[in-house]
Each structure stands twice: as C-alpha cells, then as structure tokens.
N, C-alpha and C positions, 0 to 999 in steps of 0.2 A: 264884086262885092266891095263893099267899103266898111270902113271901121264903125262908122255909125249905125249900120244895120247889126252888126255884131253886138255893138254895145246894147242897142234897143232889145234885141232879142233874149240876151241874158238878164238885162235889167229887169224886164218883165217877169222873167222866171224868178229873179230874187224879189220882185214885190208880190208874186201872188202865191209863190211856193210855201204856204205856211205849213209848218209841221217838218220841216227838214227834207231829206232826199227824197224817200219814197213818194212825197206829194208833188215833189219837182220833176220827176222823171216824165210825167205825161205832158208836162209843160215844155220841157225843153225838146221833146219829140214833136209838139205841134209847131214849134218855132223852127227847129232845124229839118225837120222832115217834110210837114206839110207847108208850113208858109213860104220859107225860102229858100226849100228844095236843095239843101247843101248836100243833102247825102240820102241814100235810101233807106228803108226800113231794115233791109239786110245789115248794112253798114251800121246803122243805129245800135241793133241789138248786138253787135259785135263790140262796140264803144261801151255799151252798156254792161257786159259781161267783163271786159276788162276792168272797167271803173268799179264793180262790185268786188273783185277779186284784190284790188289795192286797198290799203287803209287809208282812212281819212273822208271828209265829207265828198259825197258822189256828185252833188251839184257842180263843185268847183271843179273836181277832176274833167267832168264831161265838159265843163266850158273849157278848161284848159286844152284839153285834145282838140276840140272842134275848132277854138279859136285859132290854133296853131295850124290845124290843118287848113283853115280858110285864109289865113294872112300872116302866118309866120309866128315868130316871137313876140311881136307887136300886137297881132290878133289874140295870142294866149293871155296876154296882159290883160288886154281891154276886156277879153270876156271874162276872166277871173275877177277882174275889178267891178265889171257890170254885175256880176252874181252876187258878190257882197256888199255892193254900195248901198242897196235899201236897207240892210242891217245896221251899217255904219252909220249913215244917216239918222236912223232911229235912235241909235245909240247916243250918238252926238247930241241930239234935240234933248233925250232924256237926262244926259248929264247936264246940260244947260239948266233944265226945270230943277234938278237936284242941287246945284249951286245957287240958283235964285233962292230956293226955299230953305236952304240947309239951316239956317238962323231961326225959323218959324216956330213957335212954340208947339205947334201941333206936331210936326216933324220930329222934335227932340222927345216929346211924349210918347211918341209912336216907337221911336228907337229905344226909350228906356222899357217900354213894355216888350219888345221883341227880344232884347238882350238875354233877360233871365230866362224867357221861355225857351228859347234856342238852348241855353245852356241845361235847363232842366231835361229837355228832350234828348239831348246827348248823354247826359247822365243816365237816364233811364234806358236808353239803347244799350249804354256801357253795362249796367247791371244785368239788364236781360241776356246780354251776350255770356258774362260770367256765369250765370246762372245756367244757361243753356250748354255752355261747354262742362260745366261740372256734371249735368246728367246725361251727357252724350257719353255712351260706351263705346262708340265706335272710334272716339279719341280720346283716350285717357290721359293724355299729356295735355290735353288743350289749355288747362288752368295753368300749367307750369310752363306753356309756351307763351299765354299772356302775361305771365308775371316776368318771364325774361325780356318780353317786348317792354314792359314797363321799366325794367331796370335798364335796357338800352336806351330808352326816351329819357330818363331821368339823367343819363349820363351826358346827354346833349341838351337838357334843359338849361334854360336863361339863369341869371343869377338869382339868389334865394330871395332878394326884394321883390322880383317881378313874380316870382312863385308865390309868395304871401298874398300881393295885390290879387292875383288871378285867383288863388283859393279863397281870399276874401269875398270876391265877385261869384264864386260859384255858390259858396255857403250862402251869401246874402240872397241870391237868385233862388236857391232851394227853399230858403226861411219864408220869403214873400210869398213864392207858389204855396207851399204848404199852409201859410195863415190864410191864404185866399185873396190876397191884394192883388195878384195877377191871375185871375181867371174867371 
C-alpha cells in the first residue's frame, strides 16, 4: 500500500461525490472494499456507523480513519487532503475567474441587481417572522423576545454613520423593488 493509491482513491471520491456525504459513501466503499481491498464489508459498516455518530462531514472523517489505518498519520493527512482537493481546486479556479472579471460592467450590473433583491428578501422574511410570532398562541412572548434580541443587536451595532448608510441601502433597495426597477 502506498500513499499514491490512497491519494487516488479519495481524490476520485472527492471528484465524483457530488451532493455531499451520502453520495460519496458508495464511492468510498467501491474504492476501499472492492477495488483496493483494504477492509471487509463488515469493517466498512463499522467505520460508517462511527463516522455517522460523529459531527462533521462524513467523507473526510472516513478518509481520515481509513488513511490512518492504512498508512498512519501521513496516510490520514493524504486521504483527507485528497478528499477535499477537488473542491479546493474548483474554488481556486472560480476565484481566479472572479478576480479576472470583477471589474467587468456585466458583473457590476449583476451585483447591483442582486444586492437590493437580497435585502428585500431578508426584509420580507423578517416581516413574515414577526407576523407569525404575533399570531402564534403557543409562544405569546415571541414578539417581546424578538424585541429583546433587537435591543441586544442594537447594543452591538456599529457606529451610527454605518447604520445610516446601511439603512439608506435598505430603503433604497425596497424603494427600487417596489417601483419595479428590479423585478
């Protein structure tokens, strides 16, 4: 068993495991039990049960354990790195594109459209939350708890100049959305 096979096994899992942990479990099994025969189905089932019981992403937990069992601490590091490397590479490539195109007028226009829309969606969600908490009979103190949280947040709030600029952005976004300029 060498580090290269460990890297390849978990790199393939990282590349093909689209959708998170549940989609990568059969891929890990195919590499570890079927292809490389590093463990039996029973051992894999035990590792899966332990990995499910612990918090965090299951693919990296399984990679770390299997890598450690096969090649010690270095094997664990190689396996964990290999399982996250495809996402890391993709993220770096996307960041390069973002830096390349960040000053393009199309990107700036898209950002200008998205910011007010997100602000409005968050505002609508907050309004819906307050309405629902007022209607709720199960929690009669829901509104007062929300008010207390608002007071707590205001005590941690940034200086008033920043609040005024933020408030102006929110009001501007709501105004633009209501006038149909962003919709």
